[in-house]
N, C-alpha and C positions, 0 to 999 in steps of 0.2 A: 262302066266308066262313062262320064259325060265330059266331053272336051269341046269347048267353044273355039271359034276361029282365033280369038284373042289368046286363049290359053295354048292353042296349037303353035302360034308364033313364038311364044315363050319356051315351049318344050321341044320344038322340032329339032334342035341341035343337041338335046340332052339324051344321053344314053346311060341307062343304069345297068351296070355290069355286076353290081353287088346288091342284090335285092334285100339283104339283111339291113343295109343302111336305110332303105325306104321304110321297112317295118319299124326301125328305131324312130324315125321322124314321126311316123303315124302314132306310135306309142307315146311320144312326147305330147301330142295333142290330147290323147285320151287321158293321160295322167296329169295334165295341166290343172293346178289346184289354186283356187283363189285365196286359200288360207296361208299359203307360203309367201314369205317376203322374197321377192326376186330383186336383184340388184338394179338400181336405176328405174324402178317402176313405181309409179305413183299409186297410192292406195285407191284412188278413184277408178283406175284401170282394173284393179283386182275386184273392186265392188261390182263393176259392170259385168265382169266375168261370172261372179257368184250370183248376181241377181237375174241376169238375162242370158248368159252364155255368149256374151259379146266381147271379143278381144281386139285391142288395137295393135297396130303393126309393131309398136315398140315392145309390147309384151311377147309377141311371136319372135322378134328379133332376139330378145333376151333368152327365150326358151330354146331357140335353135342356134345359138351363138357358136357352138362347136361344129355345127353342120354347114354353116355358111362359109363358102370358100371363094377364091377368085373366079372359079369356073361355075360353081353352083351358088347362085345369088338367092336372096330371100324371096324374090318374085318367082324364081323357079320352084322353090319348095312350096310356096303358096299356090302356085298353079297345079302342082301335083296333088295337093290336098283338095283343091277345088275339083279336080277331075274325079276324085273318089268321094266327093260330097262330104268331106270332113271339115271343110271351110266353105262358107258362102259369103262372098264379098258384099259389103255395104259401104259405098262410097258416098260421103256426105259433103255437099257443097254448101258452105255457109252463105247466107244471103247478104250479110253486111261485109263480107271480105272482098277485097279488090280482086279483079279478074286474074291478076297474076299470082294470087295466093293458091297454095296447093290445096287439094281436096283432102279431107280427113278420111283415111282409109281404115275401116274396121271390118271385122269378120264375125259372122255368126257361126258358132261352133255347135252343131246340132247335138253332139253327145254331152254338151255342158248345159243345155237348156234345163232349167230346174223343172222338177215334176211336182207341181203344186195344183191343188183343186181350186177352181174358179167358182165364184157364187152367181155368175150371170146365167141367164136362161134365155133361149130364143124367143120365148113369149113376149119379152119386153122389147122386141125389135119390130120395126115396121115391115120388114121384107125378108124372107129367107129363101135360099136356093140350096137344093141338095144335089150333090154329085155322087152317083153310084158307079164305082169303077169295076164292078163285077169280077171279084176275086183278084184284082191286081191294082194296087195303089202304092206306088213308091213313096216312101216317107219323104224323099227329097222335094216332092211337089209341095207338101205343107211347109217345109223349111224355106224353100225359095219364095213362096207366097208371103210368109210373114217377114222375111228379110226385105222384100220389095215394099211392103206396107210400112215397116219401120223406117225405111229410107224416105218414103213419101211423107211420113208424119214427123220427120226429125225437127221441124221448126215449131211443132205444137208444144204448148206448155202443159198439156194434159199428161197424166201418167198412163203409160201403156203397160200391159202385163201379158206375158205369154208363158206357157209351159210346154211340155212335150206333146200335149194333146189339144190344148185350147189357147186362143190368144184374143186379147181385146186391144184393139188399136183405136185410140180416140182421135178425132179431128183429122181425117184425111178427106180433103175436098168438102169439108162440112158434114161428113158422115162419121158414124161410129161403126166400126167393123167388129164383128164377133165371128171367129172361125173355130170350128170344132173338127178335129181330125180323129176319125174312128178307124184305127188300123185293123181292128178285129172284124168289122163289117165292111171294110174297103169303102167308106163313105167320107165325104168332105162336105161340111155344112157351113154356109156362109150367110150370115144375117147382117142386115144393115138397119141403122136408125139415123134419121135425118132431121 
C-alpha cells in the first residue's frame, strides 16, 4: 500500500470495520464499464474511460453514489483507491482559466488502460534509456510515470496513446516520449525524440 502525506490526512480519521465494504468499492472500479450508460454522465467521459482508462470525478461519484455518506466522502474513497494504486490522480490546471477556477480532477484507472499494440519502435527516437529493476518492477511505477506525462502534456494538441505496456506522449517540453514497460523482464525503456 502506498500512502502519501496528503492521503494520510484524508484517511487518518477513517476506520473501516467492515472490510467487505472496501472490497465492494474496489470491485466497482474493476467492473466500471465504458459501454454502460450511467445517469448524469456525458458520453465524452465514457469515451475517455474506454480509450485511455481515465475517469473524471463525476463518473466516480455516480459509480459510488450508494457508498458516499456523510462520514465517508468521495475524497476518502478516492484516497483509499489511490493507496492501493487502483486510481492515480491527474489534476489538470487549465491555462486560460482564472486563478479562482477549480482544477479538473481526473484519475487514471490502471486496470482500465486498454491493451493495444503500438507501431512505434525505439529506433526512430534520438535517445533511449533502459532501466533494469533486477526481478522487481512494480507496475505502479509505469502507471505513475504515464499519469505524470499525461498531466504535463494536457495542453498539447497532439494525440497521445498508451496501453498496458507502452505509451507515446507527444509534445512534453518539445519532446516526444515513448515508454515501453516490460513486466516479464522487469525493464522500463524510455526513448525521447526532440
